[in-house]
C-alpha positions as CSV (number, residue, x, y, z in Angstrom):
1,M,23.2,19.1,-33.3
2,R,21.1,18.7,-30.1
3,E,18.0,17.8,-32.1
4,R,20.0,15.3,-34.1
5,N,21.4,13.7,-30.9
6,E,17.9,13.5,-29.4
7,A,16.5,11.8,-32.5
8,K,19.4,9.4,-32.5
9,A,18.8,8.6,-28.8
10,L,15.1,8.1,-29.5
11,M,15.9,5.7,-32.3
12,Y,18.3,3.8,-30.1
13,H,15.7,3.5,-27.3
14,H,13.1,2.4,-29.8
15,F,15.0,-0.5,-31.1
16,A,16.4,-1.4,-27.6
17,A,12.8,-1.3,-26.2
18,Q,11.7,-3.7,-29.0
19,G,14.6,-6.0,-27.8
20,G,13.2,-6.0,-24.3
21,S,15.4,-3.3,-22.6
22,F,13.6,-2.1,-19.5
23,Q,15.6,1.1,-19.3
24,S,14.9,1.9,-23.0
25,K,11.2,1.2,-22.5
26,M,11.1,3.6,-19.6
27,A,13.1,6.3,-21.5
28,L,10.9,5.9,-24.5
29,A,7.6,6.0,-22.5
30,Y,8.8,9.1,-20.7
31,T,9.7,10.8,-24.0
32,Y,6.2,10.1,-25.3
33,Y,4.7,11.3,-22.1
34,R,6.7,14.5,-22.0
35,Q,5.8,15.3,-25.6
36,G,2.1,14.8,-25.0
37,M,1.9,11.6,-27.0
38,Y,-0.3,10.0,-24.3
39,E,-1.7,7.1,-26.3
40,K,1.8,5.8,-27.0
41,A,2.9,6.6,-23.5
42,A,0.0,4.8,-21.9
43,K,0.5,1.7,-24.1
44,L,4.2,1.4,-23.2
45,Y,3.8,2.3,-19.5
46,A,1.0,-0.2,-19.3
47,E,3.4,-2.9,-20.5
48,I,6.0,-1.9,-17.9
49,A,3.4,-1.6,-15.2
50,K,2.0,-5.0,-15.9
51,T,5.4,-6.5,-15.3
52,G,5.7,-4.5,-12.0
53,V,2.3,-5.7,-10.8
54,K,3.2,-9.3,-11.5
55,S,6.4,-8.8,-9.5
56,F,4.4,-7.2,-6.6
57,L,1.9,-10.1,-6.5
58,T,4.7,-12.7,-6.3
59,S,7.0,-10.8,-3.9
60,K,7.2,-12.0,-0.3
61,D,9.1,-8.9,0.8
62,S,7.6,-6.8,3.6
63,P,7.2,-3.0,2.9
64,V,9.6,-0.9,4.9
65,V,8.4,2.4,6.3
66,E,10.9,4.3,8.4
67,P,9.5,5.4,11.8
68,I,10.5,9.0,11.2
69,M,7.9,11.7,11.2
70,I,8.3,14.1,8.3
71,H,7.0,17.6,8.7
72,D,7.8,21.2,7.8
73,G,11.4,21.7,8.7
74,A,12.1,18.0,8.6
75,A,15.2,18.7,6.6
76,E,16.8,19.8,9.9
77,D,16.1,16.3,11.3
78,K,18.0,14.2,8.8
79,E,20.6,13.4,11.5
80,V,17.8,11.6,13.4
81,L,17.9,8.9,10.7
82,M,21.4,8.1,11.9
83,N,20.5,8.0,15.6
84,F,18.7,4.7,15.6
85,L,21.2,2.2,17.1
86,G,19.1,-0.9,16.6
87,E,18.9,-3.0,19.7
88,E,21.2,-0.6,21.5
89,D,18.7,2.3,21.1
90,E,17.3,3.4,24.5
91,S,13.7,3.5,23.4
92,F,14.0,0.0,21.9
93,K,15.5,-1.3,25.2
94,M,12.6,0.2,27.1
95,L,10.1,-1.4,24.7
96,M,12.0,-4.7,25.0
97,K,11.8,-4.5,28.8
98,E,8.0,-4.1,28.7
99,A,7.7,-7.0,26.3
100,E,9.8,-9.3,28.5
101,E,7.6,-8.3,31.4
102,G,4.6,-9.6,29.5
103,N,3.1,-6.5,27.9
104,A,1.3,-7.8,24.8
105,G,1.3,-4.4,23.1
106,A,5.1,-4.1,23.5
107,M,5.5,-7.7,22.2
108,Y,3.4,-6.7,19.1
109,R,5.6,-3.5,18.5
110,I,8.8,-5.5,18.8
111,G,7.4,-8.0,16.3
112,M,6.5,-5.2,14.0
113,I,10.0,-3.7,14.2
114,H,11.6,-7.0,13.2
115,L,9.0,-7.8,10.6
116,F,9.3,-4.5,8.7
117,G,13.0,-3.7,9.6
118,L,12.4,-0.5,11.5
119,R,14.5,1.5,14.0
120,G,17.8,0.6,12.4
121,L,17.2,-3.1,12.6
122,R,17.3,-5.5,9.7
123,V,14.2,-7.5,8.8
124,D,14.2,-10.7,10.9
125,H,11.2,-12.9,10.2
126,A,12.2,-15.5,12.9
127,K,12.3,-12.8,15.7
128,A,9.1,-11.3,14.3
129,L,7.4,-14.7,14.4
130,S,8.5,-15.3,18.0
131,W,7.3,-12.0,19.4
132,L,4.1,-11.9,17.4
133,S,3.3,-15.4,18.5
134,K,3.8,-14.4,22.1
135,A,1.5,-11.4,21.7
136,A,-1.1,-13.4,19.9
137,D,-1.1,-16.0,22.7
138,K,-2.1,-13.1,25.0
139,G,-5.0,-12.1,22.7
140,E,-3.4,-9.2,20.8
141,P,-5.4,-9.0,17.6
142,E,-2.9,-7.1,15.4
143,S,-0.4,-9.8,16.0
144,M,-2.9,-12.5,15.1
145,Y,-3.5,-10.6,11.8
146,L,0.2,-10.3,11.0
147,L,0.8,-14.0,11.8
148,G,-2.1,-14.9,9.6
149,E,-0.5,-12.9,6.8
150,M,2.9,-14.6,7.4
151,Y,1.3,-18.1,7.3
152,A,-0.7,-17.2,4.2
153,S,2.3,-15.9,2.4
154,G,4.9,-18.4,3.6
155,V,7.7,-16.0,4.5
156,V,11.3,-17.1,5.0
157,C,11.0,-18.9,8.3
158,V,7.3,-19.9,8.1
159,E,6.0,-22.7,5.9
160,R,2.8,-21.7,4.1
161,N,-0.2,-23.0,6.0
162,Y,-3.6,-21.7,4.8
163,T,-5.5,-23.5,7.5
164,K,-3.4,-21.9,10.3
165,A,-3.7,-18.6,8.5
166,L,-7.5,-18.8,8.5
167,E,-7.5,-19.7,12.2
168,L,-5.5,-16.7,13.1
169,L,-7.4,-14.3,10.9
170,T,-10.7,-15.6,12.2
171,L,-9.5,-14.9,15.8
172,A,-8.4,-11.4,14.8
173,S,-11.7,-10.7,13.0
174,Q,-13.6,-11.8,16.2
175,Q,-11.9,-8.9,17.9
176,H,-13.2,-6.5,15.3
177,L,-9.9,-6.2,13.4
178,Y,-11.7,-5.7,10.1
179,A,-8.6,-5.9,7.9
180,A,-8.7,-9.6,8.7
181,Y,-12.0,-10.0,6.9
182,D,-10.4,-8.8,3.7
183,R,-7.6,-11.4,3.9
184,M,-10.0,-14.1,4.8
185,G,-12.2,-13.2,1.9
186,Y,-9.2,-13.4,-0.4
187,L,-8.3,-16.9,0.9
188,Y,-11.9,-18.1,0.5
189,L,-12.2,-16.6,-3.0
190,N,-9.1,-18.5,-4.2
191,G,-10.0,-21.7,-2.3
192,Y,-7.0,-21.6,-0.1
193,G,-7.5,-23.6,3.0
194,V,-11.1,-24.4,2.2
195,D,-12.7,-27.2,0.1
196,K,-16.0,-25.7,-1.1
197,D,-17.1,-22.7,-3.1
198,Y,-17.7,-20.0,-0.5
199,T,-18.5,-17.1,-2.9
200,K,-21.3,-15.8,-0.7
201,V,-19.1,-15.9,2.4
202,T,-16.3,-14.2,0.4
203,I,-18.5,-11.3,-0.6
204,E,-19.7,-10.9,3.0
205,Y,-16.1,-10.8,4.2
206,F,-15.0,-8.2,1.7
207,E,-18.1,-6.1,2.4
208,K,-17.4,-6.3,6.2
209,A,-13.8,-5.1,5.5
210,A,-15.0,-2.3,3.1
211,E,-17.7,-1.1,5.5
212,N,-15.1,-0.5,8.1
213,G,-12.6,1.3,5.9
214,G,-10.6,-1.6,4.6
215,A,-8.9,-0.7,1.3
216,G,-8.4,-4.3,0.5
217,G,-12.1,-5.0,0.9
218,H,-12.9,-2.2,-1.5
219,Y,-10.3,-3.4,-4.1
220,N,-11.4,-7.0,-4.0
221,L,-15.1,-6.1,-4.3
222,G,-14.1,-4.0,-7.3
223,L,-12.5,-7.0,-8.9
224,M,-15.6,-9.2,-8.2
225,Y,-17.9,-6.6,-9.8
226,L,-15.5,-6.1,-12.7
227,K,-15.4,-9.8,-13.5
228,G,-18.9,-10.7,-12.3
229,T,-17.6,-13.2,-9.8
230,G,-20.6,-14.1,-7.6
231,V,-22.3,-10.8,-8.4
232,K,-23.8,-9.1,-11.5
233,R,-21.0,-7.5,-13.5
234,N,-20.9,-3.7,-13.0
235,A,-17.8,-1.9,-14.3
236,Q,-18.9,1.5,-13.0
237,L,-19.5,0.2,-9.4
238,A,-16.1,-1.7,-9.7
239,C,-14.4,1.6,-10.4
240,K,-16.0,3.3,-7.4
241,Y,-14.5,0.6,-5.2
242,F,-11.1,0.9,-6.9
243,L,-11.2,4.7,-6.4
244,T,-11.9,4.2,-2.7
245,A,-9.1,1.7,-2.4
246,A,-6.7,3.9,-4.2
247,N,-7.4,6.8,-2.0
248,S,-6.3,4.6,0.9
249,G,-3.0,3.8,-0.9
250,Y,-3.9,0.4,-2.3
251,D,-1.2,0.0,-5.0
252,L,-3.1,-2.5,-7.2
253,A,-6.1,-0.2,-7.3
254,Y,-4.1,2.4,-9.1
255,Y,-3.2,-0.2,-11.8
256,Q,-6.9,-1.1,-12.2
257,L,-7.9,2.6,-12.5
258,A,-5.1,3.1,-15.1
259,K,-6.6,0.3,-17.1
260,R,-10.1,1.8,-16.8
261,F,-9.0,5.3,-17.9
262,H,-7.0,3.7,-20.7
263,T,-9.8,1.6,-22.1
264,G,-12.8,3.7,-21.1
265,V,-14.5,0.7,-19.4
266,G,-16.2,1.9,-16.2
267,L,-14.7,5.4,-16.4
268,K,-14.5,8.0,-19.2
269,K,-11.5,7.4,-21.3
270,N,-8.7,9.7,-20.3
271,L,-5.2,8.9,-21.8
272,P,-3.2,11.6,-19.9
273,V,-4.5,10.3,-16.5
274,A,-4.0,6.6,-17.6
275,A,-0.4,7.4,-18.6
276,E,0.2,9.2,-15.3
277,L,-1.2,6.3,-13.2
278,Y,0.7,3.6,-15.3
279,K,3.8,5.7,-14.8
280,L,3.3,5.8,-11.1
281,I,3.3,2.0,-11.0
282,A,6.1,1.7,-13.5
283,D,8.7,4.0,-12.1
284,Y,8.6,3.5,-8.3
285,G,11.9,4.6,-6.9
286,P,13.7,6.9,-4.3
287,G,12.2,10.3,-4.1
288,D,8.9,9.2,-5.6
289,V,6.2,11.2,-3.8
290,G,3.4,9.0,-5.2
291,K,5.1,5.8,-4.0
292,A,5.8,7.3,-0.6
293,F,2.1,8.3,-0.2
294,L,1.0,4.8,-1.2
295,L,3.3,3.1,1.4
296,Y,2.4,5.5,4.2
297,S,-1.3,5.2,3.4
298,R,-1.1,1.4,3.6
299,M,0.6,1.6,7.0
300,A,-1.8,4.4,8.1
301,E,-4.7,2.1,7.5
302,L,-3.2,-0.4,9.9
303,G,-3.2,2.3,12.6
304,Y,0.5,3.2,12.4
305,E,0.6,6.8,13.8
306,V,3.8,8.0,12.1
307,A,2.5,6.8,8.8
308,Q,-0.8,8.6,9.3
309,S,1.1,11.8,10.0
310,N,3.4,11.4,7.0
311,A,0.6,10.6,4.6
312,A,-1.2,13.7,5.7
313,W,2.0,15.8,5.4
314,I,2.6,14.6,1.8
315,L,-1.0,15.5,0.8
316,D,-0.6,19.0,2.2
317,K,2.9,19.5,0.9
318,Y,2.8,18.0,-2.6
319,G,-0.9,18.3,-3.6
320,E,-1.5,16.6,-7.0
321,R,2.0,14.9,-6.9
322,S,0.7,12.7,-4.1
323,M,-1.5,10.9,-6.6
324,C,-4.4,10.9,-4.1
325,M,-7.5,9.4,-5.7
326,G,-11.0,11.0,-5.2
327,E,-14.5,10.0,-6.2
328,S,-14.0,10.4,-10.0
329,G,-10.3,10.4,-10.5
330,L,-7.4,12.3,-9.1
331,C,-8.4,14.2,-5.9
332,T,-9.7,17.7,-6.1
333,D,-8.1,20.2,-3.7
334,A,-11.1,19.8,-1.4
335,E,-10.9,16.0,-1.4
336,R,-7.1,16.2,-0.6
337,H,-7.7,18.6,2.2
338,Q,-10.5,16.4,3.7
339,R,-8.3,13.3,3.4
340,A,-5.3,15.1,5.0
341,H,-7.4,16.4,7.8
342,S,-8.8,12.9,8.6
343,L,-5.3,11.5,8.7
344,W,-4.1,14.4,11.0
345,Q,-7.0,13.6,13.3
346,Q,-6.2,9.9,13.4
347,A,-2.5,10.7,14.3
348,S,-3.5,13.3,16.8
349,K,-5.8,10.8,18.7
350,Q,-2.7,8.6,19.1
351,G,-0.8,11.4,20.8
352,N,1.0,12.9,17.8
353,E,1.6,16.5,18.9
354,Y,2.6,17.8,15.5
355,A,-0.7,16.4,14.0
356,A,-2.6,18.1,16.8
357,S,-1.0,21.4,15.9
358,R,-1.9,20.9,12.3
359,I,-5.5,20.4,13.1
360,G,-5.4,23.6,15.1
361,D,-4.0,25.4,12.0
362,A,-6.7,24.0,9.7
């Protein structure tokens, strides 16, 4: 009876998936995946992931990373999540006082809180714009970068202005904020805010970002070598860039790697890994370790200390489930350990005591 019901459900999902049902596509893809039918699973997950990637590329929403440090025993600290009182929180009041007294760093942090909706506050682009602008006027580079992103994307309260975005990103890059080079390269590559073909400048910007650990720089260089844009086409080199970007939590790099493992272009064809990576993109949701690692890695790259600690903790705690990418695919145990140790060190240098203790335990 159970086998008959499963067969009936499979048939239902098959026809519903053909009719465009997202839930049935997910259920059917997972069934194929669970049964080891990786070619069918990869094909269906690829279709779902492609839709998700398109949605990601057109979304203007900011990623939200809660400023809660996760660690061994963190289950005891769930009540902490309820203790953030928004603007009434004492730590927020102290930070606000520093900002009002002219501290550029505090202005930047207040802007970040409003931009990403942290510490119990809702996302407020208008307040984020105000505080980040004040910090940028005082020469704070991270604020210049985020403002550049806002003007390039055209968020709720900011009219899209590529010229203004490039001005701000250029100022940030001049203060050695290398993530700005990646964004500038992207704008130049697509001709946003510029009139000429700046392919050579674009490559230089992406290389500058990549040389200094910028995941976006690695990803975009990967795309250029994959497509042969301004450089000689080299799929294998492109995949090396994608792997590096993915290891820093760059979402779109996972999608590109899934396609390479699926087709065998640039990497040895591996349908189980392709299906796993497509699945990671397709079924982002609550409790998703891979998704959490991606988000924390992205914020860790921007220097967010809590995110550095959390990304390291996920690597140590969940191992393969973190979907960390190494030199030739999913991270080996040694590569995960090295990546986690590096993140613990970064967090420790910013005063994270738990991270310092973990380095001592290593």
